[in-house]
All heavy atoms as TSV, in Angstrom:
chain	resi	resn	atom	element	x	y	z
A	1	MET	N	N	22.544	-5.530	8.132
A	1	MET	CA	C	22.302	-5.838	6.809
A	1	MET	C	C	20.836	-5.581	6.428
A	1	MET	O	O	19.951	-6.070	7.086
A	1	MET	CB	C	22.645	-7.214	6.442
A	1	MET	CG	C	22.329	-7.656	5.001
A	1	MET	SD	S	22.565	-9.359	5.029
A	1	MET	CE	C	23.068	-10.184	3.974
A	2	ALA	N	N	20.563	-4.752	5.387
A	2	ALA	CA	C	19.267	-4.295	4.959
A	2	ALA	C	C	18.609	-5.454	4.172
A	2	ALA	O	O	19.187	-6.111	3.389
A	2	ALA	CB	C	19.289	-3.041	4.148
A	3	CYS	N	N	17.316	-5.704	4.423
A	3	CYS	CA	C	16.554	-6.604	3.613
A	3	CYS	C	C	15.624	-5.762	2.622
A	3	CYS	O	O	15.040	-4.761	3.041
A	3	CYS	CB	C	15.651	-7.453	4.417
A	3	CYS	SG	S	16.454	-8.515	5.631
A	4	HIS	N	N	15.738	-6.165	1.398
A	4	HIS	CA	C	14.860	-5.560	0.357
A	4	HIS	C	C	13.892	-6.606	-0.294
A	4	HIS	O	O	14.323	-7.623	-0.632
A	4	HIS	CB	C	15.731	-4.864	-0.736
A	4	HIS	CG	C	16.627	-3.892	-0.186
A	4	HIS	ND1	N	16.299	-2.588	-0.021
A	4	HIS	CD2	C	17.990	-3.962	0.180
A	4	HIS	CE1	C	17.253	-1.931	0.523
A	4	HIS	NE2	N	18.308	-2.713	0.559
A	5	TRP	N	N	12.644	-6.263	-0.254
A	5	TRP	CA	C	11.670	-7.162	-0.740
A	5	TRP	C	C	11.009	-6.607	-1.941
A	5	TRP	O	O	10.821	-5.473	-2.135
A	5	TRP	CB	C	10.548	-7.395	0.269
A	5	TRP	CG	C	10.976	-7.984	1.521
A	5	TRP	CD1	C	11.518	-7.393	2.639
A	5	TRP	CD2	C	10.894	-9.428	1.813
A	5	TRP	NE1	N	11.764	-8.331	3.655
A	5	TRP	CE2	C	11.373	-9.504	3.140
A	5	TRP	CE3	C	10.387	-10.527	1.135
A	5	TRP	CZ2	C	11.530	-10.807	3.706
A	5	TRP	CZ3	C	10.530	-11.823	1.755
A	5	TRP	CH2	C	11.049	-11.911	3.033
A	6	ILE	N	N	10.717	-7.552	-2.913
A	6	ILE	CA	C	9.882	-7.217	-4.088
A	6	ILE	C	C	8.783	-8.190	-4.042
A	6	ILE	O	O	8.953	-9.435	-4.054
A	6	ILE	CB	C	10.662	-7.296	-5.352
A	6	ILE	CG1	C	11.713	-6.279	-5.462
A	6	ILE	CG2	C	9.718	-7.082	-6.536
A	6	ILE	CD1	C	12.672	-6.370	-6.641
A	7	LYS	N	N	7.505	-7.615	-3.998
A	7	LYS	CA	C	6.373	-8.491	-3.850
A	7	LYS	C	C	5.277	-7.804	-4.598
A	7	LYS	O	O	5.033	-6.610	-4.477
A	7	LYS	CB	C	6.019	-8.769	-2.368
A	7	LYS	CG	C	4.862	-9.676	-2.162
A	7	LYS	CD	C	4.622	-10.089	-0.739
A	7	LYS	CE	C	3.519	-11.208	-0.634
A	7	LYS	NZ	N	3.498	-11.758	0.624
A	8	VAL	N	N	4.435	-8.582	-5.340
A	8	VAL	CA	C	3.214	-8.025	-5.992
A	8	VAL	C	C	1.992	-8.557	-5.270
A	8	VAL	O	O	1.868	-9.779	-5.131
A	8	VAL	CB	C	3.246	-8.453	-7.467
A	8	VAL	CG1	C	1.987	-7.924	-8.128
A	8	VAL	CG2	C	4.457	-7.915	-8.181
A	9	VAL	N	N	1.144	-7.779	-4.816
A	9	VAL	CA	C	-0.043	-8.050	-4.102
A	9	VAL	C	C	-1.310	-7.381	-4.713
A	9	VAL	O	O	-1.070	-6.400	-5.439
A	9	VAL	CB	C	0.026	-7.752	-2.633
A	9	VAL	CG1	C	1.144	-8.524	-1.897
A	9	VAL	CG2	C	0.153	-6.328	-2.382
A	10	ASP	N	N	-2.402	-8.001	-4.495
A	10	ASP	CA	C	-3.650	-7.486	-4.943
A	10	ASP	C	C	-4.291	-6.708	-3.840
A	10	ASP	O	O	-4.786	-7.334	-2.838
A	10	ASP	CB	C	-4.608	-8.413	-5.564
A	10	ASP	CG	C	-5.846	-7.993	-6.153
A	10	ASP	OD1	O	-6.181	-6.750	-5.907
A	10	ASP	OD2	O	-6.514	-8.807	-6.834
A	11	LEU	N	N	-4.392	-5.437	-3.860
A	11	LEU	CA	C	-4.980	-4.642	-2.725
A	11	LEU	C	C	-6.466	-4.300	-2.844
A	11	LEU	O	O	-7.010	-3.719	-1.981
A	11	LEU	CB	C	-4.232	-3.302	-2.534
A	11	LEU	CG	C	-2.748	-3.473	-2.015
A	11	LEU	CD1	C	-2.070	-2.123	-2.072
A	11	LEU	CD2	C	-2.725	-4.040	-0.585
A	12	ARG	N	N	-7.018	-4.768	-3.896
A	12	ARG	CA	C	-8.518	-4.442	-4.109
A	12	ARG	C	C	-9.379	-4.716	-2.942
A	12	ARG	O	O	-10.221	-3.952	-2.527
A	12	ARG	CB	C	-9.064	-5.084	-5.401
A	12	ARG	CG	C	-8.588	-4.392	-6.641
A	12	ARG	CD	C	-9.103	-5.156	-7.838
A	12	ARG	NE	N	-8.242	-6.368	-7.985
A	12	ARG	CZ	C	-8.388	-7.097	-9.137
A	12	ARG	NH1	N	-9.227	-6.819	-10.082
A	12	ARG	NH2	N	-7.707	-8.222	-9.164
A	13	SER	N	N	-9.207	-5.890	-2.302
A	13	SER	CA	C	-9.981	-6.119	-1.138
A	13	SER	C	C	-9.618	-5.376	0.131
A	13	SER	O	O	-10.398	-5.421	1.085
A	13	SER	CB	C	-9.998	-7.751	-0.889
A	13	SER	OG	O	-8.633	-8.102	-0.431
A	14	SER	N	N	-8.551	-4.760	0.019
A	14	SER	CA	C	-8.025	-3.896	1.208
A	14	SER	C	C	-8.511	-2.454	1.158
A	14	SER	O	O	-8.282	-1.742	2.080
A	14	SER	CB	C	-6.502	-3.993	1.391
A	14	SER	OG	O	-6.083	-5.320	1.558
A	15	LEU	N	N	-9.086	-2.087	0.058
A	15	LEU	CA	C	-9.402	-0.644	-0.183
A	15	LEU	C	C	-10.815	-0.349	0.335
A	15	LEU	O	O	-11.735	0.087	-0.452
A	15	LEU	CB	C	-9.328	-0.232	-1.679
A	15	LEU	CG	C	-7.839	-0.477	-2.231
A	15	LEU	CD1	C	-7.751	-0.053	-3.647
A	15	LEU	CD2	C	-6.829	0.232	-1.381
A	16	LYS	N	N	-11.067	-0.533	1.556
A	16	LYS	CA	C	-12.394	-0.352	2.211
A	16	LYS	C	C	-12.300	0.845	3.165
A	16	LYS	O	O	-11.224	0.955	3.946
A	16	LYS	CB	C	-12.846	-1.606	2.865
A	16	LYS	CG	C	-13.086	-2.778	1.872
A	16	LYS	CD	C	-13.502	-3.956	2.581
A	16	LYS	CE	C	-13.581	-5.142	1.712
A	16	LYS	NZ	N	-13.692	-6.470	2.223
A	17	GLY	N	N	-13.330	1.560	3.248
A	17	GLY	CA	C	-13.376	2.707	4.262
A	17	GLY	C	C	-12.970	4.020	3.526
A	17	GLY	O	O	-12.376	4.025	2.453
A	18	ILE	N	N	-13.338	5.054	4.184
A	18	ILE	CA	C	-13.210	6.418	3.717
A	18	ILE	C	C	-11.767	6.708	3.240
A	18	ILE	O	O	-11.527	7.306	2.200
A	18	ILE	CB	C	-13.726	7.444	4.730
A	18	ILE	CG1	C	-15.131	7.836	4.299
A	18	ILE	CG2	C	-12.934	8.639	4.880
A	18	ILE	CD1	C	-15.932	8.760	5.219
A	19	VAL	N	N	-10.778	6.404	4.066
A	19	VAL	CA	C	-9.503	6.796	3.787
A	19	VAL	C	C	-8.807	5.998	2.566
A	19	VAL	O	O	-7.954	6.520	1.848
A	19	VAL	CB	C	-8.414	6.696	4.995
A	19	VAL	CG1	C	-8.166	5.209	5.276
A	19	VAL	CG2	C	-7.217	7.453	4.824
A	20	PHE	N	N	-9.339	4.886	2.236
A	20	PHE	CA	C	-8.871	4.016	1.243
A	20	PHE	C	C	-9.602	4.162	-0.085
A	20	PHE	O	O	-9.169	3.780	-1.150
A	20	PHE	CB	C	-8.817	2.505	1.581
A	20	PHE	CG	C	-7.805	2.261	2.619
A	20	PHE	CD1	C	-8.270	2.019	3.933
A	20	PHE	CD2	C	-6.494	2.306	2.424
A	20	PHE	CE1	C	-7.310	1.787	5.013
A	20	PHE	CE2	C	-5.519	2.061	3.317
A	20	PHE	CZ	C	-5.931	1.822	4.700
A	21	GLU	N	N	-10.811	4.784	-0.073
A	21	GLU	CA	C	-11.645	4.948	-1.312
A	21	GLU	C	C	-10.838	5.699	-2.347
A	21	GLU	O	O	-10.908	5.269	-3.505
A	21	GLU	CB	C	-12.886	5.779	-0.975
A	21	GLU	CG	C	-14.081	5.021	-0.548
A	21	GLU	CD	C	-14.508	3.856	-1.551
A	21	GLU	OE1	O	-14.723	4.225	-2.735
A	21	GLU	OE2	O	-14.668	2.788	-1.147
A	22	PRO	N	N	-10.201	6.759	-2.124
A	22	PRO	CA	C	-9.339	7.451	-3.163
A	22	PRO	C	C	-8.330	6.573	-3.949
A	22	PRO	O	O	-8.031	6.848	-5.046
A	22	PRO	CB	C	-8.770	8.692	-2.517
A	22	PRO	CG	C	-9.535	8.882	-1.226
A	22	PRO	CD	C	-10.039	7.553	-0.847
A	23	LEU	N	N	-7.855	5.533	-3.188
A	23	LEU	CA	C	-6.896	4.652	-3.850
A	23	LEU	C	C	-7.470	3.809	-4.965
A	23	LEU	O	O	-6.699	3.276	-5.692
A	23	LEU	CB	C	-6.203	3.788	-2.671
A	23	LEU	CG	C	-5.075	4.410	-1.958
A	23	LEU	CD1	C	-5.450	5.605	-1.131
A	23	LEU	CD2	C	-4.481	3.407	-1.077
A	24	LYS	N	N	-8.724	3.726	-5.116
A	24	LYS	CA	C	-9.349	3.045	-6.149
A	24	LYS	C	C	-9.149	3.789	-7.559
A	24	LYS	O	O	-9.262	3.165	-8.541
A	24	LYS	CB	C	-10.832	2.875	-5.875
A	24	LYS	CG	C	-11.079	1.849	-4.699
A	24	LYS	CD	C	-12.566	1.680	-4.553
A	24	LYS	CE	C	-12.778	0.767	-3.326
A	24	LYS	NZ	N	-14.176	0.533	-2.973
A	25	ASP	N	N	-8.799	5.059	-7.441
A	25	ASP	CA	C	-8.424	5.804	-8.712
A	25	ASP	C	C	-6.944	5.591	-8.952
A	25	ASP	O	O	-6.104	5.863	-8.209
A	25	ASP	CB	C	-8.745	7.277	-8.388
A	25	ASP	CG	C	-8.347	8.179	-9.577
A	25	ASP	OD1	O	-7.098	8.453	-9.670
A	25	ASP	OD2	O	-9.233	8.499	-10.369
A	26	LEU	N	N	-6.694	5.024	-10.037
A	26	LEU	CA	C	-5.355	4.600	-10.437
A	26	LEU	C	C	-4.333	5.844	-10.397
A	26	LEU	O	O	-3.161	5.679	-9.927
A	26	LEU	CB	C	-5.224	3.878	-11.857
A	26	LEU	CG	C	-3.913	3.373	-12.227
A	26	LEU	CD1	C	-3.386	2.317	-11.154
A	26	LEU	CD2	C	-3.956	2.778	-13.563
A	27	ASP	N	N	-4.835	6.935	-10.912
A	27	ASP	CA	C	-3.826	8.095	-10.911
A	27	ASP	C	C	-3.534	8.518	-9.467
A	27	ASP	O	O	-2.361	8.839	-9.190
A	27	ASP	CB	C	-4.445	9.314	-11.683
A	27	ASP	CG	C	-4.516	9.069	-13.156
A	27	ASP	OD1	O	-3.703	8.440	-13.660
A	27	ASP	OD2	O	-5.574	9.567	-13.708
A	28	PHE	N	N	-4.471	8.470	-8.550
A	28	PHE	CA	C	-4.212	8.755	-7.191
A	28	PHE	C	C	-3.364	7.725	-6.500
A	28	PHE	O	O	-2.400	7.975	-5.881
A	28	PHE	CB	C	-5.519	8.935	-6.363
A	28	PHE	CG	C	-5.366	9.385	-4.912
A	28	PHE	CD1	C	-5.233	10.704	-4.652
A	28	PHE	CD2	C	-5.196	8.487	-3.859
A	28	PHE	CE1	C	-5.054	11.168	-3.326
A	28	PHE	CE2	C	-4.929	8.912	-2.565
A	28	PHE	CZ	C	-4.825	10.179	-2.292
A	29	PHE	N	N	-3.578	6.447	-6.816
A	29	PHE	CA	C	-2.883	5.334	-6.345
A	29	PHE	C	C	-1.331	5.391	-6.565
A	29	PHE	O	O	-0.582	5.099	-5.704
A	29	PHE	CB	C	-3.462	3.985	-6.795
A	29	PHE	CG	C	-2.881	2.797	-6.235
A	29	PHE	CD1	C	-3.406	2.308	-4.985
A	29	PHE	CD2	C	-1.747	2.174	-6.770
A	29	PHE	CE1	C	-2.822	1.136	-4.429
A	29	PHE	CE2	C	-1.159	1.018	-6.131
A	29	PHE	CZ	C	-1.792	0.541	-4.917
A	30	LYS	N	N	-1.085	5.851	-7.828
A	30	LYS	CA	C	0.326	5.965	-8.352
A	30	LYS	C	C	1.074	7.066	-7.552
A	30	LYS	O	O	2.313	7.009	-7.557
A	30	LYS	CB	C	0.385	6.298	-9.778
A	30	LYS	CG	C	-0.064	5.160	-10.650
A	30	LYS	CD	C	-0.127	5.542	-12.116
A	30	LYS	CE	C	-0.559	4.491	-13.056
A	30	LYS	NZ	N	-0.519	4.908	-14.478
A	31	ARG	N	N	0.378	7.920	-6.881
A	31	ARG	CA	C	1.138	9.074	-6.143
A	31	ARG	C	C	1.401	8.617	-4.733
A	31	ARG	O	O	1.007	9.341	-3.774
A	31	ARG	CB	C	0.309	10.314	-6.140
A	31	ARG	CG	C	0.079	10.774	-7.642
A	31	ARG	CD	C	-0.441	12.253	-7.693
A	31	ARG	NE	N	-1.520	12.488	-6.856
A	31	ARG	CZ	C	-2.789	12.403	-7.251
A	31	ARG	NH1	N	-3.095	12.146	-8.543
A	31	ARG	NH2	N	-3.849	12.846	-6.446
A	32	PHE	N	N	2.118	7.567	-4.433
A	32	PHE	CA	C	2.484	7.126	-3.092
A	32	PHE	C	C	3.897	7.499	-2.871
A	32	PHE	O	O	4.678	7.884	-3.735
A	32	PHE	CB	C	2.306	5.514	-3.005
A	32	PHE	CG	C	3.282	4.772	-3.782
A	32	PHE	CD1	C	4.534	4.428	-3.248
A	32	PHE	CD2	C	3.017	4.467	-5.185
A	32	PHE	CE1	C	5.468	3.706	-4.037
A	32	PHE	CE2	C	3.964	3.763	-5.866
A	32	PHE	CZ	C	5.164	3.379	-5.350
A	33	SER	N	N	4.238	7.361	-1.513
A	33	SER	CA	C	5.635	7.516	-1.097
A	33	SER	C	C	5.868	6.344	-0.084
A	33	SER	O	O	4.979	5.749	0.432
A	33	SER	CB	C	5.899	8.883	-0.524
A	33	SER	OG	O	5.042	9.108	0.602
A	34	VAL	N	N	7.141	6.178	0.195
A	34	VAL	CA	C	7.557	5.183	1.120
A	34	VAL	C	C	8.309	5.973	2.262
A	34	VAL	O	O	9.390	6.600	2.010
A	34	VAL	CB	C	8.396	4.177	0.568
A	34	VAL	CG1	C	8.870	3.086	1.638
A	34	VAL	CG2	C	7.629	3.368	-0.563
A	35	LYS	N	N	7.810	5.924	3.427
A	35	LYS	CA	C	8.463	6.484	4.644
A	35	LYS	C	C	8.574	5.440	5.767
A	35	LYS	O	O	7.508	4.785	6.051
A	35	LYS	CB	C	7.648	7.682	5.150
A	35	LYS	CG	C	7.585	8.833	4.139
A	35	LYS	CD	C	6.884	9.970	4.656
A	35	LYS	CE	C	6.846	11.024	3.690
A	35	LYS	NZ	N	5.886	12.122	3.957
A	36	TYR	N	N	9.820	5.183	6.154
A	36	TYR	CA	C	9.981	4.239	7.283
A	36	TYR	C	C	9.430	2.892	6.885
A	36	TYR	O	O	8.786	2.229	7.712
A	36	TYR	CB	C	9.428	4.751	8.573
A	36	TYR	CG	C	9.889	6.119	9.030
A	36	TYR	CD1	C	8.991	7.161	8.902
A	36	TYR	CD2	C	11.122	6.344	9.343
A	36	TYR	CE1	C	9.450	8.457	9.266
A	36	TYR	CE2	C	11.641	7.658	9.596
A	36	TYR	CZ	C	10.726	8.668	9.636
A	36	TYR	OH	O	11.153	9.882	9.909
A	37	ASN	N	N	9.651	2.480	5.652
A	37	ASN	CA	C	9.186	1.161	5.112
A	37	ASN	C	C	7.648	1.060	4.984
A	37	ASN	O	O	7.205	-0.052	4.747
A	37	ASN	CB	C	9.764	-0.017	5.840
A	37	ASN	CG	C	11.267	-0.004	5.795
A	37	ASN	OD1	O	11.851	0.239	4.746
A	37	ASN	ND2	N	11.952	-0.382	6.894
A	38	THR	N	N	6.910	2.093	5.090
A	38	THR	CA	C	5.487	2.136	4.980
A	38	THR	C	C	5.135	2.852	3.769
A	38	THR	O	O	5.554	3.921	3.436
A	38	THR	CB	C	4.823	2.745	6.190
A	38	THR	OG1	O	5.233	2.161	7.403
A	38	THR	CG2	C	3.342	2.784	6.067
A	39	VAL	N	N	4.279	2.165	2.970
A	39	VAL	CA	C	3.738	2.810	1.729
A	39	VAL	C	C	2.561	3.784	2.206
A	39	VAL	O	O	1.661	3.314	2.839
A	39	VAL	CB	C	3.186	1.728	0.711
A	39	VAL	CG1	C	2.654	2.426	-0.474
A	39	VAL	CG2	C	4.298	0.798	0.425
A	40	GLU	N	N	2.651	4.998	1.770
A	40	GLU	CA	C	1.596	6.013	2.144
A	40	GLU	C	C	1.190	6.968	1.070
A	40	GLU	O	O	1.973	7.137	0.124
A	40	GLU	CB	C	2.015	6.706	3.485
A	40	GLU	CG	C	3.286	7.490	3.443
A	40	GLU	CD	C	3.630	8.052	4.840
A	40	GLU	OE1	O	3.573	7.284	5.815
A	40	GLU	OE2	O	4.039	9.222	4.813
A	41	TRP	N	N	0.042	7.490	1.263
A	41	TRP	CA	C	-0.531	8.432	0.298
A	41	TRP	C	C	-0.791	9.775	1.088
A	41	TRP	O	O	-0.908	9.880	2.255
A	41	TRP	CB	C	-1.736	7.907	-0.278
A	41	TRP	CG	C	-1.447	6.826	-1.252
A	41	TRP	CD1	C	-1.400	6.901	-2.617
A	41	TRP	CD2	C	-1.369	5.410	-0.978
A	41	TRP	NE1	N	-1.141	5.680	-3.113
A	41	TRP	CE2	C	-1.026	4.699	-2.168
A	41	TRP	CE3	C	-1.299	4.700	0.216
A	41	TRP	CZ2	C	-0.849	3.332	-2.232
A	41	TRP	CZ3	C	-1.100	3.303	0.136
A	41	TRP	CH2	C	-0.834	2.685	-1.070
A	42	GLU	N	N	-0.951	10.863	0.258
A	42	GLU	CA	C	-1.116	12.194	0.769
A	42	GLU	C	C	-2.394	12.412	1.643
A	42	GLU	O	O	-2.508	13.289	2.406
A	42	GLU	CB	C	-1.053	13.250	-0.394
A	42	GLU	CG	C	-2.263	12.973	-1.400
A	42	GLU	CD	C	-1.995	13.798	-2.611
A	42	GLU	OE1	O	-0.879	13.818	-3.220
A	42	GLU	OE2	O	-3.035	14.391	-3.090
A	43	ASN	N	N	-3.402	11.413	1.435
A	43	ASN	CA	C	-4.545	11.622	2.235
A	43	ASN	C	C	-4.495	10.784	3.615
A	43	ASN	O	O	-5.467	10.775	4.343
A	43	ASN	CB	C	-5.799	11.052	1.457
A	43	ASN	CG	C	-5.787	9.548	1.315
A	43	ASN	OD1	O	-4.711	8.919	1.335
A	43	ASN	ND2	N	-6.888	8.939	1.097
A	44	GLY	N	N	-3.339	10.289	3.904
A	44	GLY	CA	C	-3.184	9.507	5.200
A	44	GLY	C	C	-3.360	8.027	5.053
A	44	GLY	O	O	-3.095	7.382	6.046
A	45	ALA	N	N	-3.761	7.530	3.998
A	45	ALA	CA	C	-3.915	6.114	3.809
A	45	ALA	C	C	-2.474	5.462	3.837
A	45	ALA	O	O	-1.516	6.125	3.385
A	45	ALA	CB	C	-4.555	5.758	2.443
A	46	ASP	N	N	-2.348	4.370	4.481
A	46	ASP	CA	C	-0.989	3.703	4.406
A	46	ASP	C	C	-1.131	2.165	4.649
A	46	ASP	O	O	-2.188	1.740	5.044
A	46	ASP	CB	C	-0.019	4.281	5.416
A	46	ASP	CG	C	-0.516	4.097	6.953
A	46	ASP	OD1	O	-1.270	3.187	7.178
A	46	ASP	OD2	O	0.055	4.823	7.813
A	47	PHE	N	N	-0.060	1.506	4.237
A	47	PHE	CA	C	-0.066	0.044	4.444
A	47	PHE	C	C	1.343	-0.237	5.102
A	47	PHE	O	O	2.418	0.087	4.419
A	47	PHE	CB	C	-0.220	-0.689	3.140
A	47	PHE	CG	C	-1.587	-0.738	2.555
A	47	PHE	CD1	C	-1.928	0.063	1.464
A	47	PHE	CD2	C	-2.613	-1.397	3.242
A	47	PHE	CE1	C	-3.271	0.090	0.950
A	47	PHE	CE2	C	-3.973	-1.392	2.694
A	47	PHE	CZ	C	-4.235	-0.643	1.597
A	48	ALA	N	N	1.370	-0.849	6.186
A	48	ALA	CA	C	2.552	-1.235	6.875
A	48	ALA	C	C	3.231	-2.401	6.125
A	48	ALA	O	O	2.457	-3.255	5.584
A	48	ALA	CB	C	2.343	-1.650	8.302
A	49	PRO	N	N	4.505	-2.529	6.205
A	49	PRO	CA	C	5.207	-3.604	5.465
A	49	PRO	C	C	4.753	-5.047	5.995
A	49	PRO	O	O	4.584	-5.908	5.247
A	49	PRO	CB	C	6.637	-3.365	5.790
A	49	PRO	CG	C	6.732	-2.459	6.848
A	49	PRO	CD	C	5.511	-1.647	6.785
A	50	GLU	N	N	4.450	-5.078	7.340
A	50	GLU	CA	C	4.073	-6.267	7.929
A	50	GLU	C	C	2.698	-6.813	7.199
A	50	GLU	O	O	2.557	-8.036	6.970
A	50	GLU	CB	C	3.802	-6.268	9.422
A	50	GLU	CG	C	5.090	-5.951	10.204
A	50	GLU	CD	C	5.339	-4.347	10.223
A	50	GLU	OE1	O	4.485	-3.583	9.774
A	50	GLU	OE2	O	6.482	-4.032	10.826
A	51	TYR	N	N	1.841	-5.856	7.065
A	51	TYR	CA	C	0.552	-6.263	6.431
A	51	TYR	C	C	0.836	-6.653	4.988
A	51	TYR	O	O	0.243	-7.692	4.526
A	51	TYR	CB	C	-0.332	-4.963	6.411
A	51	TYR	CG	C	-1.720	-5.243	5.701
A	51	TYR	CD1	C	-2.596	-6.164	6.173
A	51	TYR	CD2	C	-1.902	-4.704	4.497
A	51	TYR	CE1	C	-3.839	-6.443	5.537
A	51	TYR	CE2	C	-3.132	-4.946	3.836
A	51	TYR	CZ	C	-4.032	-5.882	4.296
A	51	TYR	OH	O	-5.189	-6.175	3.684
A	52	LEU	N	N	1.599	-5.871	4.225
A	52	LEU	CA	C	1.807	-6.215	2.773
A	52	LEU	C	C	2.485	-7.592	2.637
A	52	LEU	O	O	2.140	-8.371	1.903
A	52	LEU	CB	C	2.658	-5.100	2.148
A	52	LEU	CG	C	2.006	-3.764	2.081
A	52	LEU	CD1	C	2.987	-2.665	1.525
A	52	LEU	CD2	C	0.801	-3.856	1.194
A	53	LEU	N	N	3.404	-7.922	3.572
A	53	LEU	CA	C	4.061	-9.196	3.505
A	53	LEU	C	C	3.202	-10.312	3.842
A	53	LEU	O	O	3.447	-11.487	3.483
A	53	LEU	CB	C	5.330	-9.164	4.297
A	53	LEU	CG	C	6.472	-8.329	3.803
A	53	LEU	CD1	C	7.594	-8.168	4.868
A	53	LEU	CD2	C	7.097	-8.861	2.604
A	54	SER	N	N	2.112	-10.076	4.606
A	54	SER	CA	C	1.260	-11.117	5.055
A	54	SER	C	C	0.170	-11.399	3.908
A	54	SER	O	O	-0.468	-12.521	3.968
A	54	SER	CB	C	0.440	-10.762	6.280
A	54	SER	OG	O	-0.563	-9.681	5.965
A	55	LEU	N	N	0.071	-10.672	2.851
A	55	LEU	CA	C	-0.867	-10.848	1.767
A	55	LEU	C	C	-0.194	-11.887	0.882
A	55	LEU	O	O	0.989	-12.002	0.653
A	55	LEU	CB	C	-1.154	-9.548	1.034
A	55	LEU	CG	C	-1.889	-8.459	1.896
A	55	LEU	CD1	C	-1.897	-7.213	0.944
A	55	LEU	CD2	C	-3.288	-8.968	2.257
A	56	PRO	N	N	-1.093	-12.589	0.214
A	56	PRO	CA	C	-0.571	-13.637	-0.746
A	56	PRO	C	C	-0.094	-12.939	-1.980
A	56	PRO	O	O	-0.518	-11.847	-2.334
A	56	PRO	CB	C	-1.874	-14.519	-1.132
A	56	PRO	CG	C	-3.051	-13.665	-0.707
A	56	PRO	CD	C	-2.602	-12.792	0.391
A	57	ASN	N	N	0.843	-13.626	-2.705
A	57	ASN	CA	C	1.292	-12.964	-4.004
A	57	ASN	C	C	0.163	-12.911	-4.973
A	57	ASN	O	O	-0.682	-13.812	-5.018
A	57	ASN	CB	C	2.456	-13.888	-4.503
A	57	ASN	CG	C	3.677	-13.844	-3.660
A	57	ASN	OD1	O	3.941	-12.756	-3.056
A	57	ASN	ND2	N	4.434	-14.834	-3.611
A	58	ALA	N	N	0.213	-11.902	-5.693
A	58	ALA	CA	C	-0.850	-11.773	-6.763
A	58	ALA	C	C	-0.491	-12.505	-8.045
A	58	ALA	O	O	0.634	-12.784	-8.280
A	58	ALA	CB	C	-1.023	-10.269	-7.102
């Protein structure tokens, strides 16, 4: 049985470092994809589901 989560988190404090800098641009941020339950961007930035679920709700 598949689990589906909907959660809203604030990633502003997580956007540190060279790979995450481009995600501060909303247009770039919106161009994500989900592969193997991981949210990722074309520049190689990604957030694993375990990390996102560990964040407090926004």
